[in-house]
KETI-887695 format. One line per field, with one value per atom (N, C-alpha, C, O): residue number from 1; residue in one letter; chain; atom name; x, y, z. Coordinates in steps of 0.02 Angstrom, whole numbers, always signed. Layout:
N
n = NUM|...
res = a|...
chain = A|...
atom = CA|...
xx = X|...
yy = Y|...
zz = Z|...
//
This chain:
103
n = 1|1|1|1|2|2|2|2|3|3|3|3|4|4|4|4|5|5|5|5|6|6|6|6|7|7|7|7|8|8|8|8|9|9|9|9|10|10|10|10|11|11|11|11|12|12|12|12|13|13|13|13|14|14|14|14|15|15|15|15|16|16|16|16|17|17|17|17|18|18|18|18|19|19|19|19|20|20|20|20|21|21|21|21|22|22|22|22|23|23|23|23|24|24|24|24|25|25|25|25|26|26|26|26|27|27|27|27|28|28|28|28|29|29|29|29|30|30|30|30|31|31|31|31|32|32|32|32|33|33|33|33|34|34|34|34|35|35|35|35|36|36|36|36|37|37|37|37|38|38|38|38|39|39|39|39|40|40|40|40|41|41|41|41|42|42|42|42|43|43|43|43|44|44|44|44|45|45|45|45|46|46|46|46|47|47|47|47|48|48|48|48|49|49|49|49|50|50|50|50|51|51|51|51|52|52|52|52|53|53|53|53|54|54|54|54|55|55|55|55|56|56|56|56|57|57|57|57|58|58|58|58|59|59|59|59|60|60|60|60|61|61|61|61|62|62|62|62|63|63|63|63|64|64|64|64|65|65|65|65|66|66|66|66|67|67|67|67|68|68|68|68|69|69|69|69|70|70|70|70|71|71|71|71|72|72|72|72|73|73|73|73|74|74|74|74|75|75|75|75|76|76|76|76|77|77|77|77|78|78|78|78|79|79|79|79|80|80|80|80|81|81|81|81|82|82|82|82|83|83|83|83|84|84|84|84|85|85|85|85|86|86|86|86|87|87|87|87|88|88|88|88|89|89|89|89|90|90|90|90|91|91|91|91|92|92|92|92|93|93|93|93|94|94|94|94|95|95|95|95|96|96|96|96|97|97|97|97|98|98|98|98|99|99|99|99|100|100|100|100|101|101|101|101|102|102|102|102|103|103|103|103
res = x|x|x|x|x|x|x|x|x|x|x|x|x|x|x|x|x|x|x|x|x|x|x|x|x|x|x|x|x|x|x|x|x|x|x|x|x|x|x|x|x|x|x|x|x|x|x|x|x|x|x|x|x|x|x|x|x|x|x|x|x|x|x|x|x|x|x|x|x|x|x|x|x|x|x|x|x|x|x|x|x|x|x|x|x|x|x|x|x|x|x|x|x|x|x|x|x|x|x|x|x|x|x|x|x|x|x|x|x|x|x|x|x|x|x|x|x|x|x|x|x|x|x|x|x|x|x|x|x|x|x|x|x|x|x|x|x|x|x|x|x|x|x|x|x|x|x|x|x|x|x|x|x|x|x|x|x|x|x|x|x|x|x|x|x|x|x|x|x|x|x|x|x|x|x|x|x|x|x|x|x|x|x|x|x|x|x|x|x|x|x|x|x|x|x|x|x|x|x|x|x|x|x|x|x|x|x|x|x|x|x|x|x|x|x|x|x|x|x|x|x|x|x|x|x|x|x|x|x|x|x|x|x|x|x|x|x|x|x|x|x|x|x|x|x|x|x|x|x|x|x|x|x|x|x|x|x|x|x|x|x|x|x|x|x|x|x|x|x|x|x|x|x|x|x|x|x|x|x|x|x|x|x|x|x|x|x|x|x|x|x|x|x|x|x|x|x|x|x|x|x|x|x|x|x|x|x|x|x|x|x|x|x|x|x|x|x|x|x|x|x|x|x|x|x|x|x|x|x|x|x|x|x|x|x|x|x|x|x|x|x|x|x|x|x|x|x|x|x|x|x|x|x|x|x|x|x|x|x|x|x|x|x|x|x|x|x|x|x|x|x|x|x|x|x|x|x|x|x|x|x|x|x|x|x|x|x|x|x|x|x|x|x|x|x|x|x|x|x|x|x|x|x|x|x|x|x|x|x|x|x|x
chain = A|A|A|A|A|A|A|A|A|A|A|A|A|A|A|A|A|A|A|A|A|A|A|A|A|A|A|A|A|A|A|A|A|A|A|A|A|A|A|A|A|A|A|A|A|A|A|A|A|A|A|A|A|A|A|A|A|A|A|A|A|A|A|A|A|A|A|A|A|A|A|A|A|A|A|A|A|A|A|A|A|A|A|A|A|A|A|A|A|A|A|A|A|A|A|A|A|A|A|A|A|A|A|A|A|A|A|A|A|A|A|A|A|A|A|A|A|A|A|A|A|A|A|A|A|A|A|A|A|A|A|A|A|A|A|A|A|A|A|A|A|A|A|A|A|A|A|A|A|A|A|A|A|A|A|A|A|A|A|A|A|A|A|A|A|A|A|A|A|A|A|A|A|A|A|A|A|A|A|A|A|A|A|A|A|A|A|A|A|A|A|A|A|A|A|A|A|A|A|A|A|A|A|A|A|A|A|A|A|A|A|A|A|A|A|A|A|A|A|A|A|A|A|A|A|A|A|A|A|A|A|A|A|A|A|A|A|A|A|A|A|A|A|A|A|A|A|A|A|A|A|A|A|A|A|A|A|A|A|A|A|A|A|A|A|A|A|A|A|A|A|A|A|A|A|A|A|A|A|A|A|A|A|A|A|A|A|A|A|A|A|A|A|A|A|A|A|A|A|A|A|A|A|A|A|A|A|A|A|A|A|A|A|A|A|A|A|A|A|A|A|A|A|A|A|A|A|A|A|A|A|A|A|A|A|A|A|A|A|A|A|A|A|A|A|A|A|A|A|A|A|A|A|A|A|A|A|A|A|A|A|A|A|A|A|A|A|A|A|A|A|A|A|A|A|A|A|A|A|A|A|A|A|A|A|A|A|A|A|A|A|A|A|A|A|A|A|A|A|A|A|A|A|A|A|A|A|A|A|A|A|A
atom = N|CA|C|O|N|CA|C|O|N|CA|C|O|N|CA|C|O|N|CA|C|O|N|CA|C|O|N|CA|C|O|N|CA|C|O|N|CA|C|O|N|CA|C|O|N|CA|C|O|N|CA|C|O|N|CA|C|O|N|CA|C|O|N|CA|C|O|N|CA|C|O|N|CA|C|O|N|CA|C|O|N|CA|C|O|N|CA|C|O|N|CA|C|O|N|CA|C|O|N|CA|C|O|N|CA|C|O|N|CA|C|O|N|CA|C|O|N|CA|C|O|N|CA|C|O|N|CA|C|O|N|CA|C|O|N|CA|C|O|N|CA|C|O|N|CA|C|O|N|CA|C|O|N|CA|C|O|N|CA|C|O|N|CA|C|O|N|CA|C|O|N|CA|C|O|N|CA|C|O|N|CA|C|O|N|CA|C|O|N|CA|C|O|N|CA|C|O|N|CA|C|O|N|CA|C|O|N|CA|C|O|N|CA|C|O|N|CA|C|O|N|CA|C|O|N|CA|C|O|N|CA|C|O|N|CA|C|O|N|CA|C|O|N|CA|C|O|N|CA|C|O|N|CA|C|O|N|CA|C|O|N|CA|C|O|N|CA|C|O|N|CA|C|O|N|CA|C|O|N|CA|C|O|N|CA|C|O|N|CA|C|O|N|CA|C|O|N|CA|C|O|N|CA|C|O|N|CA|C|O|N|CA|C|O|N|CA|C|O|N|CA|C|O|N|CA|C|O|N|CA|C|O|N|CA|C|O|N|CA|C|O|N|CA|C|O|N|CA|C|O|N|CA|C|O|N|CA|C|O|N|CA|C|O|N|CA|C|O|N|CA|C|O|N|CA|C|O|N|CA|C|O|N|CA|C|O|N|CA|C|O|N|CA|C|O|N|CA|C|O|N|CA|C|O|N|CA|C|O|N|CA|C|O|N|CA|C|O|N|CA|C|O|N|CA|C|O|N|CA|C|O|N|CA|C|O|N|CA|C|O|N|CA|C|O|N|CA|C|O|N|CA|C|O|N|CA|C|O|N|CA|C|O
xx = -581|-553|-592|-606|-609|-647|-715|-739|-747|-812|-805|-848|-752|-741|-734|-763|-697|-687|-753|-768|-791|-855|-905|-945|-903|-951|-933|-977|-869|-846|-840|-788|-893|-892|-848|-834|-826|-784|-718|-692|-692|-630|-642|-600|-699|-716|-720|-690|-755|-764|-700|-686|-660|-597|-550|-515|-550|-505|-539|-512|-597|-630|-667|-680|-685|-723|-797|-815|-839|-910|-925|-897|-970|-987|-1021|-1051|-1014|-1045|-1121|-1143|-1161|-1233|-1254|-1220|-1311|-1336|-1344|-1327|-1369|-1379|-1313|-1309|-1261|-1195|-1165|-1134|-1176|-1152|-1185|-1150|-1251|-1286|-1260|-1251|-1249|-1224|-1155|-1141|-1111|-1043|-1045|-1008|-1088|-1092|-1119|-1095|-1168|-1195|-1139|-1132|-1101|-1046|-994|-971|-974|-925|-949|-911|-1013|-1040|-1046|-1049|-1048|-1055|-987|-985|-933|-867|-853|-872|-818|-797|-741|-690|-750|-700|-665|-642|-660|-622|-549|-528|-511|-438|-414|-454|-351|-320|-320|-294|-349|-349|-279|-242|-264|-202|-212|-267|-159|-160|-109|-63|-116|-70|-36|-68|+29|+66|+53|+52|+43|+37|+101|+113|+142|+208|+251|+224|+315|+359|+346|+347|+332|+317|+370|+364|+421|+477|+451|+410|+473|+453|+389|+390|+333|+268|+260|+220|+296|+291|+315|+299|+354|+379|+336|+357|+278|+234|+208|+211|+182|+160|+97|+85|+57|-4|-4|-56|+55|+63|+91|+143|+58|+84|+126|+100|+192|+239|+238|+228|+249|+256|+318|+321|+368|+431|+428|+477|+371|+363|+379|+358|+416|+433|+403|+400|+380|+354|+414|+469|+402|+456|+480|+539|+433|+451|+497|+548|+480|+521|+590|+640|+592|+655|+698|+757|+668|+705|+730|+786|+690|+711|+772|+818|+772|+828|+892|+945|+886|+945|+968|+1028|+921|+941|+977|+1026|+953|+984|+1056|+1101|+1067|+1135|+1180|+1237|+1153|+1192|+1207|+1262|+1159|+1169|+1223|+1267|+1221|+1272|+1341|+1390|+1346|+1410|+1436|+1495|+1392|+1412|+1432|+1479|+1397|+1416|+1485|+1523|+1501|+1567|+1621|+1673|+1608|+1656|+1665|+1722|+1611|+1615|+1656|+1697|+1644|+1682|+1756|+1799|+1772|+1842|+1875|+1932|+1839|+1866|+1875|+1926|+1827|+1834|+1892|+1927|+1904|+1960|+2026|+2074|+2030|+2090|+2103|+2160|+2050|+2058|+2084|+2127|+2059|+2083|+2157|+2196|+2175|+2245|+2288|+2342|+2265|+2303|+2310|+2364|+2257|+2260|+2308|+2346|+2307|+2353|+2425|+2469|+2437|+2505|+2528|+2586|+2483|+2501|+2518|+2567|+2477|+2489|+2553|+2588|+2567|+2627|+2691|+2745|+2685|+2744|+2767|+2825|+2723|+2742|+2770|+2789
yy = +5236|+5171|+5139|+5079|+5180|+5152|+5127|+5075|+5166|+5145|+5078|+5034|+5072|+5010|+4950|+4897|+4960|+4905|+4887|+4829|+4938|+4925|+4891|+4849|+4909|+4882|+4812|+4775|+4793|+4730|+4677|+4672|+4638|+4587|+4527|+4486|+4522|+4465|+4466|+4413|+4526|+4530|+4508|+4474|+4529|+4510|+4434|+4405|+4403|+4331|+4294|+4240|+4322|+4290|+4282|+4231|+4330|+4328|+4303|+4311|+4273|+4239|+4284|+4264|+4345|+4389|+4386|+4360|+4414|+4420|+4491|+4538|+4500|+4568|+4606|+4576|+4672|+4712|+4713|+4705|+4723|+4726|+4784|+4834|+4775|+4825|+4893|+4944|+4896|+4960|+4997|+5057|+4960|+4991|+5012|+5064|+4971|+4988|+5053|+5098|+5059|+5120|+5181|+5234|+5173|+5228|+5249|+5309|+5201|+5217|+5252|+5300|+5229|+5261|+5332|+5377|+5344|+5410|+5456|+5513|+5431|+5469|+5486|+5543|+5436|+5448|+5499|+5541|+5496|+5542|+5613|+5661|+5621|+5687|+5721|+5779|+5685|+5714|+5768|+5764|+5819|+5872|+5845|+5821|+5848|+5818|+5871|+5856|+5931|+5982|+5969|+5940|+5990|+5981|+5946|+5927|+5938|+5907|+5831|+5806|+5795|+5722|+5693|+5721|+5638|+5603|+5560|+5536|+5550|+5506|+5451|+5458|+5396|+5339|+5329|+5328|+5321|+5304|+5231|+5188|+5218|+5148|+5127|+5067|+5175|+5163|+5223|+5275|+5216|+5271|+5332|+5329|+5388|+5451|+5502|+5534|+5509|+5554|+5624|+5650|+5655|+5724|+5726|+5742|+5711|+5715|+5662|+5670|+5607|+5553|+5572|+5539|+5626|+5650|+5708|+5744|+5718|+5773|+5765|+5711|+5820|+5819|+5777|+5756|+5764|+5725|+5662|+5640|+5632|+5572|+5516|+5525|+5460|+5401|+5365|+5338|+5366|+5342|+5266|+5231|+5242|+5170|+5144|+5086|+5187|+5167|+5174|+5161|+5194|+5204|+5139|+5085|+5145|+5087|+5095|+5151|+5041|+5044|+5046|+5024|+5072|+5074|+5003|+4991|+4957|+4888|+4859|+4828|+4870|+4843|+4875|+4841|+4941|+4977|+4952|+4938|+4946|+4925|+4854|+4838|+4810|+4741|+4739|+4700|+4780|+4782|+4806|+4777|+4860|+4886|+4837|+4829|+4806|+4757|+4698|+4673|+4675|+4618|+4635|+4593|+4695|+4717|+4717|+4696|+4742|+4744|+4673|+4659|+4628|+4559|+4525|+4491|+4535|+4506|+4533|+4495|+4597|+4627|+4597|+4581|+4590|+4560|+4487|+4463|+4451|+4381|+4376|+4331|+4421|+4421|+4437|+4405|+4487|+4504|+4447|+4433|+4413|+4357|+4300|+4269|+4286|+4233|+4250|+4207|+4313|+4334|+4327|+4304|+4346|+4340|+4267|+4249|+4225|+4154|+4123|+4079|+4146|+4123|+4142|+4103|+4201|+4223|+4181|+4165|+4163|+4123|+4054|+4027|+4025|+3959|+3963|+3920|+4014|+4023|+4031|+4001|+4070|+4080|+4016|+4003|+3977|+3913|+3865|+3829|+3864|+3820|+3841|+3799|+3906|+3930|+3909|+3891|+3912|+3893|+3819|+3800|+3777|+3705|+3686|+3639|+3722|+3704|+3724|+3699|+3768|+3789|+3733|+3732|+3686|+3632|+3576|+3525
zz = -9736|-9719|-9662|-9662|-9613|-9556|-9580|-9559|-9624|-9651|-9688|-9682|-9727|-9764|-9716|-9728|-9664|-9616|-9582|-9572|-9564|-9531|-9578|-9556|-9641|-9689|-9713|-9735|-9710|-9738|-9683|-9650|-9674|-9622|-9639|-9595|-9701|-9720|-9681|-9664|-9668|-9628|-9557|-9527|-9530|-9461|-9455|-9410|-9500|-9498|-9514|-9486|-9560|-9580|-9521|-9516|-9476|-9418|-9355|-9300|-9362|-9307|-9258|-9202|-9279|-9236|-9256|-9308|-9214|-9229|-9250|-9223|-9299|-9319|-9262|-9218|-9263|-9211|-9223|-9279|-9170|-9178|-9224|-9229|-9259|-9306|-9274|-9305|-9213|-9179|-9169|-9178|-9150|-9141|-9208|-9213|-9259|-9326|-9349|-9374|-9341|-9362|-9324|-9353|-9259|-9218|-9242|-9248|-9255|-9279|-9346|-9357|-9391|-9457|-9451|-9486|-9407|-9395|-9368|-9390|-9321|-9293|-9346|-9351|-9385|-9438|-9489|-9512|-9507|-9556|-9529|-9567|-9462|-9433|-9419|-9400|-9428|-9416|-9467|-9525|-9444|-9489|-9532|-9507|-9597|-9642|-9684|-9739|-9657|-9694|-9684|-9634|-9730|-9726|-9789|-9832|-9792|-9851|-9842|-9793|-9889|-9882|-9899|-9939|-9869|-9884|-9946|-9959|-9984|-10042|-10030|-9989|-10066|-10060|-10127|-10180|-10125|-10186|-10204|-10160|-10267|-10289|-10325|-10333|-10345|-10372|-10353|-10335|-10358|-10338|-10381|-10442|-10348|-10381|-10361|-10308|-10402|-10384|-10373|-10412|-10321|-10305|-10265|-10206|-10298|-10264|-10211|-10164|-10216|-10167|-10098|-10049|-10094|-10030|-10004|-9959|-10033|-10014|-9943|-9914|-9915|-9846|-9833|-9777|-9884|-9875|-9917|-9941|-9925|-9966|-9922|-9890|-9921|-9888|-9940|-9989|-9930|-9980|-9984|-9935|-10045|-10056|-10020|-10000|-10012|-9980|-9904|-9869|-9878|-9806|-9769|-9790|-9715|-9674|-9606|-9579|-9577|-9509|-9461|-9478|-9402|-9352|-9336|-9329|-9330|-9315|-9368|-9352|-9432|-9486|-9486|-9494|-9476|-9474|-9416|-9425|-9358|-9298|-9306|-9285|-9336|-9347|-9392|-9380|-9445|-9491|-9456|-9464|-9417|-9382|-9328|-9317|-9294|-9243|-9274|-9247|-9332|-9366|-9384|-9378|-9408|-9426|-9364|-9367|-9308|-9246|-9221|-9197|-9227|-9206|-9247|-9220|-9313|-9356|-9340|-9340|-9325|-9306|-9241|-9236|-9192|-9128|-9136|-9102|-9179|-9191|-9222|-9205|-9268|-9299|-9248|-9246|-9206|-9153|-9105|-9084|-9087|-9040|-9071|-9037|-9134|-9168|-9170|-9161|-9183|-9185|-9117|-9112|-9065|-8996|-8978|-8949|-8995|-8981|-9019|-8994|-9080|-9120|-9087|-9089|-9058|-9024|-8962|-8946|-8926|-8866|-8883|-8848|-8937|-8958|-8976|-8956|-9012|-9031|-8969|-8964|-8921|-8860|-8820|-8794|-8815|-8779|-8813|-8779|-8880|-8915|-8905|-8899|-8902|-8889|-8820|-8810|-8771|-8703|-8700|-8669|-8732|-8731|-8768|-8749|-8822|-8861|-8824|-8839|-8775|-8736|-8690|-8668|-8675|-8629|-8666|-8636
//
């Protein structure tokens, strides 16, 4: 993935950056090629794969980022608090009306 990003200048230009100098690119590629690459490679699900999709070296299609998860849970908490606030405000209005009607 890193090699793809380094080799594809269209992404760099698309987001308004300048490509790295050729000397730095060559050095980075030499470094990447010299890394020890033993070990189990990760795979990516392209569709839901029951059983194997939960494997130790599989990036699941259903994977959620922490930001997305937290946003979802925060939204639920916000909606709950808004409902509670509306209920409390409704009780206050009722109580004020009761006080005024007593006079």
